[in-house]
N, C-alpha and C positions, 0 to 999 in steps of 0.2 A: 399303555400300562402305567398305573399310578406310581409316582415316585414319592417316597416319604422318608423323613428322618426325624428323630426325636432329640431335642436339645435338652439334656438333663444336667443337673448340678450335683456336686458332692454334698451340698447343703444349701440352705437358704442364704442369700446374700452374696453369692459368688459371681453374680453378674449374668444369670441366665436370661433375664428379660432383655438386658442390653445387647448381649451377643445374639440371641435369637432374633431380636428385632433388626439388628444390623444385617444378619444373614438374609432375612426376609426382604429387607429393603434393597440390598445389593443384588439379589437374584431378580427382583422385580425390575430394577433399572437395567438389567441385562436383557430384558424382554421376556422373561419366564412368567407364566401364570402361577403365582404363589398363593396357595390356600393356607392361611394360618389357623392353628388350633392351640388351645390351652388346656393342659391337664388340670383337673381339679375344678373347684367352684368359683375361682377368682373372676371378678368382673373388670378389674382395672387393667391388668396386663393385656387383655385382648384389645383394649382401646389403643394401645401402642402398636399392636400388630396391624390394626386396621389402617392407621395412618401410614404405615410403611408399605402396605400391600394394596391399599385402595379397595379392599373387600372386607366384609365382616369376619372376625375371628370367631371360632366356635369352641365351646367347652366340651371336653370329653372326660367324664368322671366315672370311673369304674366302681365307685361305691354308690353314688347318687343314682346311676342309671344301670339297668340290666345290661349285661355284656352284649347281647344281640342288638340292643338299641345303640350302644356305643359304636359298633361297627356299621350300623345303618347310617347314623349321622355322619360318620367318617366317609363312607362311600358316596353319599349324596353330595357332599360338599367337595370331595376330592376327586371326583370322577373326571375322565378326560385327560388331556395332556397337561397336567398340573404337577407342581412340586409342592407337596404337603410338608410343612414345617410345624412340628408340634413342640411347644415349650412345656417342659415338665413343671412339677410342683415340689417345693421344698427340696430335700435330698432325694436322690433317685429311688431309694428304697423306703422312703417315709410315706405313710398313708394313714388309714383309719385304725390299724391294729399295730400293737407293739411287737407281735410275734409272727405276723403274716404279711404278705405283700398287698393285702386288700386295699384298694384305693390309691395305690402308689403309681409313680411314673413307670417303674419297672413292670408292673402288671399291665399297664396300658400298652407299653412298647411290645410286650410279648403277645398281647391280644391282637394288635395290629400287624404283627410280624414285621416290625419296622426296626432298623438299626438305630443304635444310640450313639450320640456324640456327647462325651462327658466334659463338662465345664469344671475346671479346677482352679482354685485361687492359688497363684504362685507368688503373691506379693511378698511373703516373708519366708520363703523356702527356696531351695535350689535342687540339688540332686535327690534330696529326701522326698520330693514330690512323687517320684516313681513308686515309692512304697505305698503312698496313698492310692495311686491309680491301681496298683496291683491288688490292693485290698478290695477295691470295688469290683475289679475284674473277676476275682476268685470268690467273692461273697455269694454270687449266684451265677454259676457257669452257664445256666440256660438263658441268661440275658445277653443279647448280642451287642456288646460295646464295640463300635467300629472305629473309633478315633477319639482324640482328645484335643480340646482347645484350652489354652491357658489364659487366665485373666490376671491383670495387675503386674505384668512383666515390666521390669525396669529398662529393658532394651535388648539389642542383639546379644550382648555379652551375657546377660542373665539367661537368655534362651539357650546359650551354649552349655550352661550348667544344668538345665532342666531337660531339654529334648532328648539328648542321646541316651540318658539313663532310662527315661520312660520307654523309649522304643526298644532298647536292648533288653529291658526287664520284662515288658509286657507283650512286645510284638505289635503294639498298637501305633498307628501313625499319629504324630502330633500335627494337627491340621492348621495350626496357626496360633495367634495370640492377639490379645488386646493389651496395649501398654497402660501404665498408670497415668490416667488423665482425669483431673478433677472436673473438667467440663463434660465428662460422660456421666457423672453422678447426677441422677435426677432427685429432686426434693421428695421427701416422704412425709406421710401423715397417717396416723392410725395403723402403724405397722405395715404400711404398703405405699406404693407410688400414688401420686395424685392423679385422678382421672384426667385424660387429655381434654375432655369437654370443658374443663375449667380454664383452659388456655395457657397452662404452665409450660407446655412443650412447644418449643419453637422450631421452625424448619431448619434453622442453623444447626440444631442438635442432631437432627436426622442426617443432614448433609455431611457433617463432620464424622458421625458414626459410620455411615455407609462408606465414606472415603477411606476410613481406617480399616474397615473390614476388607475392602477391596485390596488394600495394600498388604495386609498381614495375615489374611485367612485364605486358605486354598479352596476357593469356591468350586472349582472344577472337580476337585476330589470329593467334595461334599455331594455334588450332583451324581458322581459315580456311585457313591455309597447309597444315596437315596434310591437309586435304580435297583438295589437288591431287596427292597421291600416287597412283600407279597400279602397284602391285606386280604382277609377272608371274605368269601361271598356270603350271601344270606338273603332272607326274605324281609319285606317291610314289617316293622314292629309297631311304630307309632304314627307314621305318616299314612294317609289314605292311599289305597292302591289305584284309585281313580280320582280325577279332578272333581272337586266339589263346587256347587254354586255358592255365590255369596249370599249369606243368610242374616248377617248381623254386622253392625258397625260398632267398633269398640274404640273408645278414646284411650290413647296411651300417653302418659305423662313423660315427656322426654325433653330435658334441657340440662343446664349446668347442675341443678339440684337433684335431678332424678335421671339417672343414666344406667342403672344396674338392671339389665335384662339379659337373659341368655338368648342369643340370636335364634337358636332353634325353637325356643318357646314362642317367639314372635312368628317365625315361619310356620310353626305348627298351627297357630291360630288362623293364619291366612289359608293354609292348606285345607283346614276343616271348614272354611266358609266365612271367615271374618274379613271385613275391610278395616284396616287399622288406620286410625285418625290421630296422628301425633298432635299434642298440644303442650304448651308451656305454662305451668302454674306460676312461673316467675313473671312472664311478660304478656301472656294472652289475657283478654278480658272475659272470655267465656269458653265453655266446653264446645267442642265441635258440634255442629247441628246434626240431629238425627241419630245420635248414638244410643245404643241400647245397653251399654255397659261402660265401665271405666276401670282401667288397670293402672295402678300407681306403684311402680317398682321402687327399688332402693336407690340410695345415693347418699349425699351429704347435705340434707336440708338444713342442718344446724349451721352450716357455713353461709346460708342465705336466708336465715330466719326473718330478718327485718324485711327484706324484699318480698318474701312470700306473704308476710303479714300485711304489708302495705298494698298488696295487689287485691284490694277489697272487691272489685268486680268479679275476679275469679273465685274468691271465697264465696261470694253470693251465688255465683253460677253453680258451684259445687253443692251448696245447700239447697238450691232449687231443684237440682237433679235428685238429691236424696228425698226431697218432699214428694217427688214423682215416683219414688221407689226404684230408681235406676240402680242396678247392681253395681257395687264398687268393691273390687278386690285389690288389696294393698299389702305390700311387703316392706317391712323395716322402715325405710324412710317415708314410705307412704303411710304407715301407721302413725309416725310422728306428725305428719302433716294433717292427718285427719283428727288429731286430738284437740283438746281445749287450748293448749299452749305449748310452746317449744322454747327452750332457752338456748342461747348461742354459747360459744366457748368462753365468753366473758361473764356468763351468768345472767345476761339481760333476757327477760321473758317476753315473748311475743304471742299474741292470740293467733290461733289457726282456725281450721274449719269448724271444730267443735262438734263433729259427728260422734266422737267417742269420748267417754268419761275419763280421759287420761291427760296427765300433764307430763311432758317429757323433759327431763333435766340432763344437762351436761355438766353441772357444777360438781357433782360427785361421781363423775363418770368412771366406769370400770369396763374392762374388756370381757365380753361374752363371745366365745368363739367355739365352733365345732359343728360336726355333723349331727343331725337329729333325725330320729324316726318318730313320726307323729301319727296320731289317729284322730280323725275328724269327730268332734263332739256332736255335730249335727250336719245336715246337708250344707254344702258350700258350693261356690261357683265351679270348683274343680273336683270335689270329692263327695261321695255319698257318706252319710252318717256311718261311722264305724270303719270306714276304709282307711288304710294306712299308706303312707308314702314317706320316702326319704327326702330330707331337705338339709339346709345349711343355715347356720346362724352366725352373724358377725356384726357386732355393734358395740359402741362405747356408751351410748346413752342409757339412761335408766328411767323407768316409769314410776311415778309416785303412787300408783295404784296397781293392784293385781286383779285379774278377772275372777269373777265368781263362777261357779259351775254353770250357771245359766248364761253367762256371757262368753265363756271361753270358746275359741275356735278349735283348738287342739288339746289333746293330752300328749305330752312328750313321753313316749313309752319307754325310752331308754334313759329317762331321768325320773323314775318312780312316778310316772303319770302326772307330772306337774302340769298345771293348766297354763295355756299359752294363747295369747291373742284375744281380740274382742270382736264379737258379732252383735251389732246393734242395728235394727231395722234392715236395710238393704246393704249394709257395710260388713265386710269380713276383712279384718286386718290383723297381721301377725308379724313378729320379727323373723319368722321362718321364711327363707327363700326356697321356692320349689321350682325345679326344672320341669316344664310341662311334658318332657319326654320320660319322666321318672316312672310312669306307668301308662299303659294304653288307656285312651279315653279321656285324659285330663283336658286336653285342648278342645276336643269335641264337646265335652260337657260345658266348658267355659263359653263356647260359641252359642250353644243351645240356650244357656242361661240368659244371654244378651239379645236374643231375638225379640224384637218389638212385636207386641200383639196388636 
């Protein structure tokens, strides 16, 4: 029977990722098979999960994905004798809507029939923390909150002022705490943690965090709580029901500059007949041989603009592939790489592939963030003309040019049909991140587009 627990926060910044990662790592070191998940569209937190558990973390988003697909992805990864640990997003009730639970951690927990452990910041509060927990407990009685973990605790004496009142007022067990420790704070950039592929996370951080969780968090009680989950059954929605033969070879840009991919998107491509060939735009001199398509995901290419620009053999290899009309599908960072030039955070401008008539600037950067529903302006590697899909947009960079109706990849239907992305020749590039499980057939179409004739 699948065990599952959701680690949710009362708000962003309370230490969800630190506590969830610590629990994942501690259970893994005790010999459990831990399958990590992340609620919402975030790419960075799952990289912390993977280092802790040794297996890829998977995104479960109840707005991006149809609900039967969410449960399918959960069942596929979490089957067998595994402990599934799901890290929530923002506050437990925060999501796409201001008046409904759509896209929230709470909605996901209820969909999975999984108990919730609530992470609460106790750094500047004592007995009053019970009132906050009570509010979350009563806000939605149908959400099964099964326990509380406190973060930012000053020590045992501080716990004596917090724990008894929480348990007396709510009946919920306090399952432990993390103390105030500056060495647990990870550096942030662009409103989030820095991806682990950039090498900022050291093993000492994991070792110290896991040791702390083992000392001050009741892992055995968490395991007992996880055993009360009862995920729903269902039929396949986006994965093929039978094994598919390999039909195409697709190059995937994966390195420190490009690391933003949903694991299930990659798995779906393989399931529908793709052989994935990873390559590094930073260090490799050429695309992998025999590829019929290229997928360049997101990341932070602005942090490596000079290195990308100086790798001229790879730029030439990309241009040669485009001369042969090899399909290239790119999202966010990939769009920036395929443009004429890209500026770094200091404003220095570096030439890029030049496949698109865009210049990407970081000098006047502003945050663009949110869910998007888009409609394809023409046929793309993943969508038919007129087909709609849900996606997510998150970037600080700005383009000095906007697409014409003839160039645009999408119309953003929930933003007055604004034009988004560029399609030039065999290139389709946009700021919109799309999960290939967002609709049936996306991955299959991508594979079919990349079959060499």
